[in-house]
Backbone as CSV, one residue per row, in Angstrom:
resi,resn,N_x,N_y,N_z,CA_x,CA_y,CA_z,C_x,C_y,C_z
1,UNK,-37.202,7.710,-2.102,-37.721,6.509,-1.463,-36.786,5.352,-1.793
2,UNK,-36.327,4.629,-0.762,-35.447,3.485,-1.024,-36.155,2.406,-1.831
3,UNK,-35.357,1.576,-2.451,-35.890,0.496,-3.286,-36.511,-0.633,-2.478
4,UNK,-36.168,-0.741,-1.201,-36.808,-1.725,-0.327,-37.435,-0.976,0.847
5,UNK,-38.466,-1.560,1.400,-39.201,-0.952,2.498,-38.305,-0.796,3.723
6,UNK,-38.394,0.331,4.367,-37.629,0.569,5.585,-38.344,-0.122,6.749
7,UNK,-37.566,-0.839,7.541,-38.094,-1.530,8.717,-37.718,-0.725,9.950
8,UNK,-38.659,-0.643,10.901,-38.344,-0.001,12.174,-38.855,-0.880,13.310
9,UNK,-38.731,-0.405,14.516,-39.093,-1.211,15.685,-40.562,-1.598,15.692
10,UNK,-41.411,-0.836,15.032,-42.847,-1.117,15.023,-43.278,-1.995,13.849
11,UNK,-42.359,-2.354,12.973,-42.714,-3.160,11.802,-43.106,-4.570,12.227
12,UNK,-44.285,-4.989,11.815,-44.764,-6.341,12.116,-43.819,-7.358,11.503
13,UNK,-43.405,-8.326,12.311,-42.545,-9.395,11.838,-41.063,-9.081,11.877
14,UNK,-40.697,-7.871,12.293,-39.276,-7.526,12.377,-38.589,-8.404,13.409
15,UNK,-37.368,-8.812,13.124,-36.594,-9.643,14.038,-36.247,-8.827,15.293
16,UNK,-36.798,-9.244,16.421,-36.669,-8.479,17.663,-35.207,-8.342,18.089
17,UNK,-34.448,-9.417,18.013,-33.045,-9.368,18.442,-32.239,-8.412,17.563
18,UNK,-32.498,-8.426,16.267,-31.777,-7.527,15.357,-32.155,-6.079,15.637
19,UNK,-33.442,-5.819,15.829,-33.894,-4.458,16.144,-33.271,-3.991,17.455
20,UNK,-33.263,-4.855,18.467,-32.686,-4.478,19.764,-31.188,-4.177,19.641
21,UNK,-30.479,-4.948,18.843,-29.047,-4.699,18.645,-28.824,-3.319,18.032
22,UNK,-29.615,-2.998,17.008,-29.497,-1.692,16.357,-29.818,-0.580,17.352
23,UNK,-30.906,-0.711,18.058,-31.311,0.334,19.001,-30.256,0.545,20.081
24,UNK,-29.649,-0.537,20.551,-28.606,-0.424,21.578,-27.374,0.287,21.024
25,UNK,-26.989,-0.039,19.832,-25.789,0.565,19.240,-26.015,1.999,18.812
26,UNK,-27.219,2.330,18.402,-27.521,3.656,17.838,-28.250,4.568,18.824
27,UNK,-28.102,4.300,20.106,-28.725,5.168,21.129,-30.231,5.335,20.925
28,UNK,-30.903,4.214,20.644,-32.356,4.222,20.586,-32.966,4.606,19.252
29,UNK,-32.167,4.707,18.212,-32.735,5.045,16.901,-32.298,4.014,15.859
30,UNK,-33.020,3.981,14.775,-32.678,3.113,13.654,-32.308,4.029,12.496
31,UNK,-31.049,3.958,12.080,-30.576,4.818,10.989,-31.159,4.344,9.661
32,UNK,-30.942,5.126,8.630,-31.448,4.780,7.313,-30.963,3.437,6.819
33,UNK,-29.655,3.208,6.915,-29.112,1.936,6.432,-29.602,0.770,7.295
34,UNK,-29.759,1.006,8.591,-30.261,-0.051,9.474,-31.671,-0.472,9.084
35,UNK,-32.494,0.497,8.719,-33.863,0.194,8.325,-33.935,-0.714,7.111
36,UNK,-32.894,-0.670,6.287,-32.832,-1.549,5.112,-32.190,-2.886,5.470
37,UNK,-31.126,-2.831,6.254,-30.432,-4.063,6.656,-31.316,-5.008,7.462
38,UNK,-32.273,-4.448,8.194,-33.126,-5.277,9.056,-33.949,-6.308,8.278
39,UNK,-33.968,-6.214,6.967,-34.591,-7.275,6.166,-33.828,-8.585,6.330
40,UNK,-32.549,-8.505,6.691,-31.723,-9.695,6.880,-31.086,-9.648,8.271
41,UNK,-31.673,-10.288,9.255,-31.100,-10.269,10.596,-29.638,-10.710,10.654
42,UNK,-29.218,-11.774,9.916,-27.801,-12.128,9.993,-26.891,-11.002,9.499
43,UNK,-27.276,-10.323,8.432,-26.478,-9.203,7.954,-26.472,-8.057,8.960
44,UNK,-27.597,-7.807,9.576,-27.680,-6.742,10.582,-26.710,-7.018,11.722
45,UNK,-26.720,-8.248,12.234,-25.819,-8.590,13.346,-24.353,-8.506,12.918
46,UNK,-24.029,-9.068,11.767,-22.650,-9.043,11.289,-22.169,-7.634,10.993
47,UNK,-23.003,-6.849,10.368,-22.695,-5.454,10.039,-22.352,-4.689,11.313
48,UNK,-23.198,-4.819,12.312,-22.972,-4.074,13.550,-21.759,-4.581,14.315
49,UNK,-21.501,-5.859,14.287,-20.291,-6.375,14.937,-19.054,-5.781,14.272
50,UNK,-19.047,-5.760,12.947,-17.907,-5.232,12.210,-17.728,-3.735,12.459
51,UNK,-18.816,-2.977,12.370,-18.691,-1.528,12.542,-18.446,-1.133,13.997
52,UNK,-18.885,-1.943,14.946,-18.499,-1.702,16.339,-16.989,-1.829,16.486
53,UNK,-16.417,-2.829,15.844,-14.964,-2.994,15.888,-14.268,-1.792,15.259
54,UNK,-14.744,-1.356,14.097,-14.112,-0.210,13.425,-14.193,1.064,14.255
55,UNK,-15.351,1.324,14.824,-15.559,2.600,15.523,-15.158,2.567,16.994
56,UNK,-15.311,1.431,17.642,-15.134,1.393,19.092,-13.882,0.667,19.568
57,UNK,-13.323,-0.199,18.754,-12.213,-1.016,19.222,-10.895,-0.760,18.506
58,UNK,-10.941,-0.201,17.319,-9.704,0.101,16.605,-9.051,1.343,17.206
59,UNK,-7.756,1.473,17.003,-7.026,2.586,17.602,-6.587,3.631,16.583
60,UNK,-7.010,3.480,15.326,-6.721,4.478,14.312,-7.298,5.817,14.756
61,UNK,-6.534,6.871,14.600,-6.992,8.209,14.966,-8.338,8.493,14.294
62,UNK,-9.303,8.945,15.071,-10.665,9.147,14.562,-10.736,10.207,13.471
63,UNK,-9.863,11.198,13.531,-9.880,12.215,12.480,-9.383,11.630,11.157
64,UNK,-8.462,10.685,11.216,-7.986,10.004,10.010,-9.101,9.120,9.456
65,UNK,-9.773,8.414,10.343,-10.869,7.546,9.946,-11.951,8.335,9.204
66,UNK,-12.370,9.448,9.773,-13.462,10.218,9.183,-13.014,10.889,7.891
67,UNK,-11.770,11.306,7.833,-11.220,11.896,6.611,-11.327,10.892,5.460
68,UNK,-10.904,9.657,5.720,-10.927,8.612,4.695,-12.350,8.279,4.269
69,UNK,-13.255,8.139,5.221,-14.600,7.731,4.835,-15.358,8.848,4.140
70,UNK,-15.064,10.108,4.481,-15.664,11.209,3.724,-15.175,11.194,2.276
71,UNK,-13.889,10.899,2.087,-13.358,10.841,0.723,-14.059,9.757,-0.083
72,UNK,-14.275,8.603,0.525,-14.993,7.517,-0.147,-16.395,7.984,-0.528
73,UNK,-17.072,8.669,0.379,-18.412,9.184,0.084,-18.418,10.119,-1.109
74,UNK,-17.401,10.995,-1.189,-17.298,11.898,-2.342,-17.043,11.128,-3.622
75,UNK,-16.090,10.209,-3.578,-15.740,9.458,-4.784,-16.914,8.642,-5.319
76,UNK,-17.719,8.107,-4.405,-18.857,7.269,-4.797,-20.155,8.070,-4.929
77,UNK,-20.057,9.379,-4.772,-21.208,10.277,-4.906,-22.382,9.808,-4.042
78,UNK,-22.079,9.499,-2.798,-23.083,8.975,-1.872,-23.530,10.089,-0.918
79,UNK,-24.616,10.733,-1.275,-25.109,11.891,-0.522,-25.457,11.534,0.924
80,UNK,-26.069,10.384,1.138,-26.460,10.005,2.499,-25.227,9.820,3.382
81,UNK,-24.233,9.114,2.877,-23.003,8.892,3.642,-22.335,10.225,3.959
82,UNK,-22.270,11.114,2.998,-21.646,12.413,3.222,-22.410,13.235,4.251
83,UNK,-23.720,13.232,4.167,-24.531,13.986,5.124,-24.284,13.494,6.554
84,UNK,-24.400,12.192,6.741,-24.264,11.627,8.095,-22.855,11.839,8.648
85,UNK,-21.844,11.637,7.825,-20.484,11.659,8.342,-19.852,13.042,8.345
86,UNK,-20.439,13.991,7.633,-19.987,15.375,7.776,-20.338,15.862,9.174
87,UNK,-21.501,15.470,9.675,-21.885,15.786,11.059,-20.875,15.187,12.033
88,UNK,-20.506,13.938,11.808,-19.533,13.258,12.670,-18.175,13.964,12.583
89,UNK,-17.780,14.357,11.385,-16.494,15.039,11.191,-16.438,16.323,12.016
90,UNK,-17.507,17.075,12.006,-17.559,18.312,12.805,-17.438,17.998,14.294
91,UNK,-18.147,16.977,14.737,-18.071,16.587,16.151,-16.681,16.101,16.525
92,UNK,-15.973,15.518,15.565,-14.618,15.012,15.801,-13.557,16.099,15.657
93,UNK,-13.972,17.327,15.377,-13.043,18.435,15.354,-12.426,18.776,14.015
94,UNK,-12.894,18.170,12.926,-12.372,18.561,11.618,-12.928,19.940,11.270
95,UNK,-12.062,20.794,10.771,-12.480,22.145,10.414,-13.329,22.110,9.143
96,UNK,-14.097,23.167,8.956,-14.896,23.280,7.728,-13.984,23.295,6.504
97,UNK,-12.807,23.916,6.642,-11.856,23.962,5.518,-11.362,22.562,5.170
98,UNK,-11.075,21.748,6.181,-10.611,20.377,5.927,-11.722,19.543,5.320
99,UNK,-12.932,19.683,5.839,-14.073,18.940,5.298,-14.275,19.301,3.828
100,UNK,-14.175,20.573,3.494,-14.320,21.000,2.097,-13.178,20.468,1.242
101,UNK,-11.971,20.466,1.786,-10.800,19.998,1.037,-10.925,18.522,0.662
102,UNK,-11.568,17.740,1.507,-11.737,16.308,1.215,-12.464,16.120,-0.114
103,UNK,-13.467,16.944,-0.361,-14.207,16.846,-1.618,-13.377,17.242,-2.826
104,UNK,-12.417,18.133,-2.613,-11.545,18.570,-3.710,-10.478,17.528,-4.035
105,UNK,-10.040,16.783,-3.033,-9.060,15.738,-3.269,-7.712,16.007,-2.647
106,UNK,-6.779,15.089,-2.864,-5.485,15.138,-2.180,-4.625,16.359,-2.482
107,UNK,-4.907,17.064,-3.553,-4.101,18.233,-3.889,-4.722,19.542,-3.404
108,UNK,-5.802,19.451,-2.619,-6.463,20.648,-2.105,-5.549,21.393,-1.139
109,UNK,-5.701,22.684,-1.121,-4.915,23.522,-0.211,-5.305,23.246,1.234
110,UNK,-4.325,23.407,2.112,-4.592,23.342,3.540,-4.499,21.973,4.177
111,UNK,-4.221,20.950,3.409,-4.099,19.602,3.975,-2.654,19.323,4.357
112,UNK,-2.487,18.549,5.423,-1.150,18.116,5.809,-0.679,17.012,4.866
113,UNK,0.599,16.702,4.923,1.133,15.613,4.098,0.433,14.302,4.433
114,UNK,0.217,14.035,5.714,-0.457,12.795,6.110,-1.882,12.759,5.565
115,UNK,-2.598,13.873,5.651,-3.964,13.909,5.133,-3.980,13.678,3.622
116,UNK,-3.040,14.269,2.912,-2.959,14.072,1.464,-2.710,12.604,1.137
117,UNK,-1.817,11.986,1.905,-1.498,10.580,1.661,-2.687,9.673,1.947
118,UNK,-3.466,9.999,2.975,-4.679,9.224,3.275,-5.674,9.362,2.134
119,UNK,-5.874,10.566,1.632,-6.814,10.763,0.531,-6.346,10.060,-0.740
120,UNK,-5.044,10.081,-1.000,-4.525,9.363,-2.173,-4.783,7.858,-2.044
121,UNK,-4.622,7.358,-0.829,-4.867,5.928,-0.581,-6.346,5.595,-0.789
122,UNK,-7.223,6.426,-0.233,-8.660,6.214,-0.429,-9.016,6.276,-1.910
123,UNK,-8.412,7.220,-2.627,-8.659,7.322,-4.066,-8.222,6.051,-4.784
124,UNK,-7.033,5.570,-4.483,-6.521,4.372,-5.146,-7.386,3.157,-4.847
125,UNK,-7.743,2.967,-3.579,-8.565,1.816,-3.209,-9.947,1.874,-3.840
126,UNK,-10.512,3.062,-3.920,-11.884,3.211,-4.395,-11.970,3.204,-5.911
127,UNK,-11.061,3.901,-6.553,-11.131,4.029,-8.010,-10.500,2.854,-8.750
128,UNK,-9.364,2.376,-8.257,-8.636,1.381,-9.013,-8.474,0.036,-8.348
129,UNK,-8.823,-0.058,-7.085,-8.715,-1.262,-6.255,-7.252,-1.606,-5.953
130,UNK,-6.439,-1.807,-6.972,-5.020,-2.088,-6.735,-4.328,-0.771,-6.382
131,UNK,-3.537,-0.812,-5.316,-2.877,0.389,-4.805,-1.420,0.380,-5.232
132,UNK,-0.972,1.441,-5.894,0.444,1.511,-6.271,1.358,1.480,-5.041
133,UNK,2.516,0.870,-5.190,3.476,0.794,-4.083,3.797,2.168,-3.517
134,UNK,4.000,3.150,-4.369,4.367,4.487,-3.900,3.274,5.087,-3.018
135,UNK,2.018,4.830,-3.352,0.900,5.345,-2.552,0.897,4.698,-1.174
136,UNK,1.076,3.392,-1.144,1.082,2.688,0.138,2.320,3.056,0.953
137,UNK,3.469,3.094,0.307,4.718,3.401,1.016,4.678,4.788,1.654
138,UNK,3.986,5.727,1.034,3.864,7.064,1.616,3.159,7.015,2.970
139,UNK,2.206,6.106,3.121,1.471,5.974,4.386,2.363,5.458,5.508
140,UNK,3.361,4.663,5.167,4.255,4.083,6.177,4.981,5.156,6.992
141,UNK,5.129,6.340,6.421,5.780,7.441,7.134,4.919,7.964,8.283
142,UNK,3.626,7.700,8.201,2.680,8.284,9.156,2.036,7.270,10.101
143,UNK,2.008,5.994,9.693,1.213,5.021,10.435,1.979,3.733,10.690
144,UNK,1.749,3.153,11.869,2.278,1.817,12.159,1.405,0.799,11.441
145,UNK,1.853,-0.439,11.382,1.157,-1.452,10.600,-0.266,-1.708,11.074
146,UNK,-0.496,-1.700,12.368,-1.867,-1.881,12.850,-2.779,-0.818,12.247
147,UNK,-2.314,0.421,12.246,-3.143,1.506,11.733,-3.279,1.457,10.213
148,UNK,-2.294,0.917,9.538,-2.425,0.710,8.094,-3.548,-0.287,7.801
149,UNK,-3.606,-1.344,8.593,-4.665,-2.345,8.421,-6.023,-1.733,8.760
150,UNK,-6.084,-0.980,9.853,-7.360,-0.367,10.250,-7.823,0.683,9.240
151,UNK,-6.905,1.473,8.707,-7.256,2.448,7.681,-7.787,1.739,6.438
152,UNK,-7.121,0.677,6.032,-7.544,-0.097,4.866,-8.943,-0.672,5.084
153,UNK,-9.188,-1.214,6.267,-10.511,-1.775,6.573,-11.586,-0.690,6.548
154,UNK,-11.266,0.493,7.057,-12.237,1.592,7.037,-12.584,2.007,5.615
155,UNK,-11.574,2.155,4.782,-11.836,2.555,3.399,-12.650,1.475,2.686
156,UNK,-12.283,0.229,2.872,-13.025,-0.870,2.248,-14.466,-0.912,2.767
157,UNK,-14.629,-0.761,4.067,-15.962,-0.825,4.675,-16.867,0.282,4.160
158,UNK,-16.337,1.489,4.059,-17.187,2.590,3.629,-17.422,2.596,2.129
159,UNK,-16.602,1.881,1.370,-16.954,1.611,-0.016,-18.177,0.695,-0.043
160,UNK,-18.204,-0.299,0.838,-19.363,-1.180,0.924,-20.602,-0.382,1.334
161,UNK,-20.457,0.467,2.337,-21.590,1.262,2.818,-22.169,2.106,1.686
162,UNK,-21.307,2.851,1.005,-21.813,3.732,-0.048,-22.439,2.934,-1.192
163,UNK,-21.887,1.791,-1.490,-22.452,0.978,-2.559,-23.826,0.414,-2.166
164,UNK,-23.984,0.027,-0.909,-25.296,-0.419,-0.423,-26.303,0.726,-0.508
165,UNK,-25.898,1.879,-0.007,-26.810,3.025,0.023,-27.225,3.448,-1.383
166,UNK,-26.274,3.482,-2.290,-26.582,3.917,-3.646,-27.400,2.876,-4.401
167,UNK,-27.063,1.608,-4.273,-27.812,0.559,-4.987,-29.258,0.477,-4.509
168,UNK,-29.458,0.694,-3.192,-30.804,0.625,-2.626,-31.501,1.995,-2.600
169,UNK,-30.823,2.992,-3.173,-31.334,4.364,-3.289,-31.761,4.962,-1.947
170,UNK,-30.885,4.826,-0.966,-31.089,5.499,0.319,-30.589,6.924,0.190
171,UNK,-31.484,7.861,0.289,-31.148,9.282,0.116,-31.360,10.033,1.423
172,UNK,-30.655,11.163,1.559,-30.842,11.978,2.789,-32.262,12.489,2.909
């Protein structure tokens, strides 16, 4: 049970505009994190604007995006994030072997050099915050600057997501 009450479309006093925004973005459903965010309509609107940009407007390869955010979920031991995004990873075409390798880390068998470098970057950002030059420079071989910024934003964003979920005890 989460630490705060989950809000849904039927909750008395729920902000109608915030609920409608969530329902429109989530194909008529309110996800676990949305049910908690709805306590703060400004956060709900800002959260969805930001994540719409990450998922719908950025041009970073979706398989790279999901690889990075799964790694963040593993590092932060966020079961809810891993459950939800493992489903997304499968839909995006990541193999079961690749999904399993993400949990093992950048030295797992079967990963490409680019995938290893993405996982090392996610590890550095999540565990130590400051990223060594060698870790960042390795990414330059695979990504243009726009995608470096988008990858960084994704890793940072999903650190925020997992920290919200864990602090508020949102479980699968």
